[in-house]
SETI-556482 format. One record per residue: x, y, z of N, C-alpha, C in turn; residue number from 1; residue in one letter. Coordinates in nm, 4 decimals. Example, Ala and Ser with C-alpha at 12.3 -4.5 7.8 and 13.67 -1.06 7.14 Angstrom:
2
@n_xx:1.3190 | n_yy:-0.5690 | n_zz:0.7800 | ca_xx:1.2300 | ca_yy:-0.4500 | ca_zz:0.7800 | c_xx:1.3200 | c_yy:-0.3300 | c_zz:0.7800 | i:1 | aa:a
@n_xx:1.2850 | n_yy:-0.2250 | n_zz:0.7080 | ca_xx:1.3670 | ca_yy:-0.1060 | ca_zz:0.7140 | c_xx:1.2900 | c_yy:0.0030 | c_zz:0.7870 | i:2 | aa:s
***
This chain:
55
@n_xx:0.1114 | n_yy:3.9159 | n_zz:2.9069 | ca_xx:-0.0173 | ca_yy:3.8713 | ca_zz:2.8567 | c_xx:0.0005 | c_yy:3.8332 | c_zz:2.7101 | i:1 | aa:m
@n_xx:-0.0455 | n_yy:3.7184 | n_zz:2.6709 | ca_xx:-0.0330 | ca_yy:3.6786 | ca_zz:2.5313 | c_xx:-0.1293 | c_yy:3.7591 | c_zz:2.4459 | i:2 | aa:s
@n_xx:-0.0960 | n_yy:3.7747 | n_zz:2.3171 | ca_xx:-0.1819 | ca_yy:3.8539 | ca_zz:2.2296 | c_xx:-0.3180 | c_yy:3.7888 | c_zz:2.2105 | i:3 | aa:s
@n_xx:-0.3259 | n_yy:3.6582 | n_zz:2.2272 | ca_xx:-0.4548 | ca_yy:3.5912 | ca_zz:2.2129 | c_xx:-0.5470 | c_yy:3.6196 | c_zz:2.3308 | i:4 | aa:l
@n_xx:-0.4889 | n_yy:3.6515 | n_zz:2.4443 | ca_xx:-0.5694 | ca_yy:3.6773 | ca_zz:2.5635 | c_xx:-0.5750 | c_yy:3.8261 | c_zz:2.5960 | i:5 | aa:a
@n_xx:-0.5425 | n_yy:3.9091 | n_zz:2.4987 | ca_xx:-0.5386 | ca_yy:4.0528 | ca_zz:2.5238 | c_xx:-0.6746 | c_yy:4.1057 | c_zz:2.5652 | i:6 | aa:m
@n_xx:-0.6740 | n_yy:4.1914 | n_zz:2.6657 | ca_xx:-0.7961 | ca_yy:4.2575 | ca_zz:2.7080 | c_xx:-0.7844 | c_yy:4.4054 | c_zz:2.6758 | i:7 | aa:e
@n_xx:-0.8907 | n_yy:4.4611 | n_zz:2.6224 | ca_xx:-0.8940 | ca_yy:4.6033 | ca_zz:2.5930 | c_xx:-0.9659 | c_yy:4.6708 | c_zz:2.7079 | i:8 | aa:v
@n_xx:-0.8900 | n_yy:4.7477 | n_zz:2.7861 | ca_xx:-0.9495 | ca_yy:4.8160 | ca_zz:2.9004 | c_xx:-1.0086 | c_yy:4.9472 | c_zz:2.8537 | i:9 | aa:e
@n_xx:-1.1380 | n_yy:4.9624 | n_zz:2.8750 | ca_xx:-1.2064 | ca_yy:5.0823 | ca_zz:2.8283 | c_xx:-1.2190 | c_yy:5.1876 | c_zz:2.9362 | i:10 | aa:t
@n_xx:-1.1976 | n_yy:5.1508 | n_zz:3.0602 | ca_xx:-1.2136 | ca_yy:5.2468 | ca_zz:3.1687 | c_xx:-1.3605 | c_yy:5.2686 | c_zz:3.2001 | i:11 | aa:g
@n_xx:-1.3885 | n_yy:5.3092 | n_zz:3.3199 | ca_xx:-1.5272 | ca_yy:5.3254 | ca_zz:3.3622 | c_xx:-1.5955 | c_yy:5.4430 | c_zz:3.2939 | i:12 | aa:s
@n_xx:-1.5159 | n_yy:5.5389 | n_zz:3.2401 | ca_xx:-1.5763 | ca_yy:5.6558 | ca_zz:3.1774 | c_xx:-1.6250 | c_yy:5.6298 | c_zz:3.0354 | i:13 | aa:e
@n_xx:-1.5886 | n_yy:5.5162 | n_zz:2.9770 | ca_xx:-1.6309 | ca_yy:5.4860 | ca_zz:2.8403 | c_xx:-1.7720 | c_yy:5.4299 | c_zz:2.8420 | i:14 | aa:n
@n_xx:-1.8658 | n_yy:5.5083 | n_zz:2.7921 | ca_xx:-2.0049 | ca_yy:5.4666 | ca_zz:2.7928 | c_xx:-2.0518 | c_yy:5.4224 | c_zz:2.6540 | i:15 | aa:k
@n_xx:-1.9620 | n_yy:5.4236 | n_zz:2.5576 | ca_xx:-1.9959 | ca_yy:5.3857 | ca_zz:2.4208 | c_xx:-1.9659 | c_yy:5.2375 | c_zz:2.4012 | i:16 | aa:h
@n_xx:-2.0606 | n_yy:5.1541 | n_zz:2.4363 | ca_xx:-2.0396 | ca_yy:5.0087 | ca_zz:2.4349 | c_xx:-2.0093 | c_yy:4.9568 | c_zz:2.2946 | i:17 | aa:k
@n_xx:-2.0762 | n_yy:5.0117 | n_zz:2.1924 | ca_xx:-2.0504 | ca_yy:4.9649 | ca_zz:2.0557 | c_xx:-1.9081 | c_yy:4.9998 | c_zz:2.0127 | i:18 | aa:q
@n_xx:-1.8628 | n_yy:5.1181 | n_zz:2.0487 | ca_xx:-1.7257 | ca_yy:5.1580 | ca_zz:2.0158 | c_xx:-1.6259 | c_yy:5.0679 | c_zz:2.0869 | i:19 | aa:l
@n_xx:-1.6471 | n_yy:5.0443 | n_zz:2.2148 | ca_xx:-1.5568 | ca_yy:4.9585 | ca_zz:2.2921 | c_xx:-1.5528 | c_yy:4.8184 | c_zz:2.2331 | i:20 | aa:a
@n_xx:-1.6673 | n_yy:4.7681 | n_zz:2.1917 | ca_xx:-1.6740 | ca_yy:4.6348 | ca_zz:2.1314 | c_xx:-1.5966 | c_yy:4.6315 | c_zz:1.9996 | i:21 | aa:s
@n_xx:-1.6127 | n_yy:4.7361 | n_zz:1.9174 | ca_xx:-1.5422 | ca_yy:4.7423 | ca_zz:1.7896 | c_xx:-1.3915 | c_yy:4.7495 | c_zz:1.8116 | i:22 | aa:w
@n_xx:-1.3474 | n_yy:4.8330 | n_zz:1.9057 | ca_xx:-1.2041 | ca_yy:4.8456 | ca_zz:1.9339 | c_xx:-1.1483 | c_yy:4.7120 | c_zz:1.9808 | i:23 | aa:v
@n_xx:-1.2217 | n_yy:4.6428 | n_zz:2.0653 | ca_xx:-1.1763 | ca_yy:4.5121 | ca_zz:2.1123 | c_xx:-1.1653 | c_yy:4.4131 | c_zz:1.9960 | i:24 | aa:e
@n_xx:-1.2628 | n_yy:4.4146 | n_zz:1.9064 | ca_xx:-1.2603 | ca_yy:4.3252 | ca_zz:1.7897 | c_xx:-1.1386 | c_yy:4.3541 | c_zz:1.7012 | i:25 | aa:e
@n_xx:-1.1134 | n_yy:4.4818 | n_zz:1.6736 | ca_xx:-0.9998 | ca_yy:4.5199 | ca_zz:1.5899 | c_xx:-0.8682 | c_yy:4.4865 | c_zz:1.6598 | i:26 | aa:v
@n_xx:-0.8620 | n_yy:4.5082 | n_zz:1.7899 | ca_xx:-0.7404 | ca_yy:4.4768 | ca_zz:1.8654 | c_xx:-0.7089 | c_yy:4.3280 | c_zz:1.8589 | i:27 | aa:a
@n_xx:-0.8112 | n_yy:4.2450 | n_zz:1.8636 | ca_xx:-0.7869 | ca_yy:4.1009 | ca_zz:1.8550 | c_xx:-0.7362 | c_yy:4.0608 | c_zz:1.7165 | i:28 | aa:h
@n_xx:-0.7795 | n_yy:4.1340 | n_zz:1.6128 | ca_xx:-0.7313 | ca_yy:4.1043 | ca_zz:1.4780 | c_xx:-0.5895 | c_yy:4.1570 | c_zz:1.4565 | i:29 | aa:m
@n_xx:-0.5624 | n_yy:4.2777 | n_zz:1.5057 | ca_xx:-0.4340 | ca_yy:4.3442 | ca_zz:1.4798 | c_xx:-0.3251 | c_yy:4.3108 | c_zz:1.5809 | i:30 | aa:c
@n_xx:-0.3641 | n_yy:4.2660 | n_zz:1.6992 | ca_xx:-0.2723 | ca_yy:4.2242 | ca_zz:1.8053 | c_xx:-0.1697 | c_yy:4.3319 | c_zz:1.8438 | i:31 | aa:k
@n_xx:-0.2176 | n_yy:4.4531 | n_zz:1.8785 | ca_xx:-0.1230 | ca_yy:4.5567 | ca_zz:1.9224 | c_xx:-0.0669 | c_yy:4.5232 | c_zz:2.0598 | i:32 | aa:p
@n_xx:0.0446 | n_yy:4.5867 | n_zz:2.0954 | ca_xx:0.1009 | ca_yy:4.5683 | ca_zz:2.2296 | c_xx:0.0058 | c_yy:4.6222 | c_zz:2.3354 | i:33 | aa:d
@n_xx:-0.0611 | n_yy:4.7327 | n_zz:2.3020 | ca_xx:-0.1591 | ca_yy:4.7899 | ca_zz:2.3939 | c_xx:-0.2523 | c_yy:4.8820 | c_zz:2.3169 | i:34 | aa:r
@n_xx:-0.3622 | n_yy:4.9170 | n_zz:2.3782 | ca_xx:-0.4583 | ca_yy:5.0110 | ca_zz:2.3210 | c_xx:-0.4644 | c_yy:5.1309 | c_zz:2.4143 | i:35 | aa:v
@n_xx:-0.4532 | n_yy:5.2499 | n_zz:2.3586 | ca_xx:-0.4568 | ca_yy:5.3719 | ca_zz:2.4383 | c_xx:-0.5830 | c_yy:5.4493 | c_zz:2.4039 | i:36 | aa:y
@n_xx:-0.6613 | n_yy:5.4835 | n_zz:2.5038 | ca_xx:-0.7826 | ca_yy:5.5627 | ca_zz:2.4845 | c_xx:-0.7500 | c_yy:5.7090 | c_zz:2.5115 | i:37 | aa:w
@n_xx:-0.7661 | n_yy:5.7937 | n_zz:2.4111 | ca_xx:-0.7444 | ca_yy:5.9374 | ca_zz:2.4288 | c_xx:-0.8613 | c_yy:5.9968 | c_zz:2.5062 | i:38 | aa:c
@n_xx:-0.8288 | n_yy:6.0872 | n_zz:2.5999 | ca_xx:-0.9360 | ca_yy:6.1514 | ca_zz:2.6762 | c_xx:-0.9573 | c_yy:6.2973 | c_zz:2.6358 | i:39 | aa:d
@n_xx:-0.8680 | n_yy:6.3499 | n_zz:2.5520 | ca_xx:-0.8851 | ca_yy:6.4854 | ca_zz:2.5016 | c_xx:-0.8505 | c_yy:6.5954 | c_zz:2.6003 | i:40 | aa:g
@n_xx:-0.7897 | n_yy:6.5607 | n_zz:2.7101 | ca_xx:-0.7569 | ca_yy:6.6606 | ca_zz:2.8122 | c_xx:-0.6362 | c_yy:6.7440 | c_zz:2.7704 | i:41 | aa:s
@n_xx:-0.6251 | n_yy:6.8593 | n_zz:2.8315 | ca_xx:-0.5089 | ca_yy:6.9444 | ca_zz:2.8085 | c_xx:-0.3810 | c_yy:6.8775 | c_zz:2.8550 | i:42 | aa:g
@n_xx:-0.3893 | n_yy:6.8050 | n_zz:2.9644 | ca_xx:-0.2730 | ca_yy:6.7325 | ca_zz:3.0171 | c_xx:-0.2254 | c_yy:6.6277 | c_zz:2.9169 | i:43 | aa:e
@n_xx:-0.3193 | n_yy:6.5564 | n_zz:2.8583 | ca_xx:-0.2847 | ca_yy:6.4555 | ca_zz:2.7583 | c_xx:-0.2203 | c_yy:6.5223 | c_zz:2.6361 | i:44 | aa:e
@n_xx:-0.2754 | n_yy:6.6349 | n_zz:2.5937 | ca_xx:-0.2216 | ca_yy:6.7086 | ca_zz:2.4797 | c_xx:-0.0764 | c_yy:6.7487 | c_zz:2.5043 | i:45 | aa:y
@n_xx:-0.0487 | n_yy:6.8024 | n_zz:2.6209 | ca_xx:0.0872 | ca_yy:6.8431 | ca_zz:2.6548 | c_xx:0.1821 | c_yy:6.7231 | c_zz:2.6573 | i:46 | aa:q
@n_xx:0.1352 | n_yy:6.6103 | n_zz:2.7094 | ca_xx:0.2173 | ca_yy:6.4889 | ca_zz:2.7130 | c_xx:0.2495 | c_yy:6.4420 | c_zz:2.5712 | i:47 | aa:a
@n_xx:0.1515 | n_yy:6.4493 | n_zz:2.4810 | ca_xx:0.1739 | ca_yy:6.4092 | ca_zz:2.3417 | c_xx:0.2752 | c_yy:6.5025 | c_zz:2.2748 | i:48 | aa:m
@n_xx:0.2645 | n_yy:6.6330 | n_zz:2.3023 | ca_xx:0.3618 | ca_yy:6.7278 | ca_zz:2.2468 | c_xx:0.5027 | c_yy:6.6956 | c_zz:2.2944 | i:49 | aa:l
@n_xx:0.5169 | n_yy:6.6667 | n_zz:2.4240 | ca_xx:0.6495 | ca_yy:6.6316 | ca_zz:2.4777 | c_xx:0.7049 | c_yy:6.5075 | c_zz:2.4081 | i:50 | aa:r
@n_xx:0.6201 | n_yy:6.4074 | n_zz:2.3869 | ca_xx:0.6650 | ca_yy:6.2851 | ca_zz:2.3190 | c_xx:0.7106 | c_yy:6.3139 | c_zz:2.1764 | i:51 | aa:l
@n_xx:0.6369 | n_yy:6.3993 | n_zz:2.1056 | ca_xx:0.6741 | ca_yy:6.4314 | ca_zz:1.9677 | c_xx:0.8050 | c_yy:6.5089 | c_zz:1.9624 | i:52 | aa:m
@n_xx:0.8270 | n_yy:6.5990 | n_zz:2.0561 | ca_xx:0.9508 | ca_yy:6.6766 | ca_zz:2.0582 | c_xx:1.0696 | c_yy:6.5850 | c_zz:2.0868 | i:53 | aa:v
@n_xx:1.0505 | n_yy:6.4878 | n_zz:2.1745 | ca_xx:1.1585 | ca_yy:6.3956 | ca_zz:2.2094 | c_xx:1.1898 | c_yy:6.2959 | c_zz:2.0981 | i:54 | aa:l
@n_xx:1.0949 | n_yy:6.2721 | n_zz:2.0092 | ca_xx:1.1129 | ca_yy:6.1706 | ca_zz:1.9039 | c_xx:1.2091 | c_yy:6.2156 | c_zz:1.7965 | i:55 | aa:a
***
């Protein structure tokens, strides 16, 4: 996908439309490879710890 056509997937659980719109606007300006939405789960926390230890 080209950076000009990047889509920011918010997932069905994201109910904050203004936040999603702002993130999409910033993503179009900054052109990241991808946007990751944190969910705050314990599973996500453990995955982040594993990534930091491996780095």
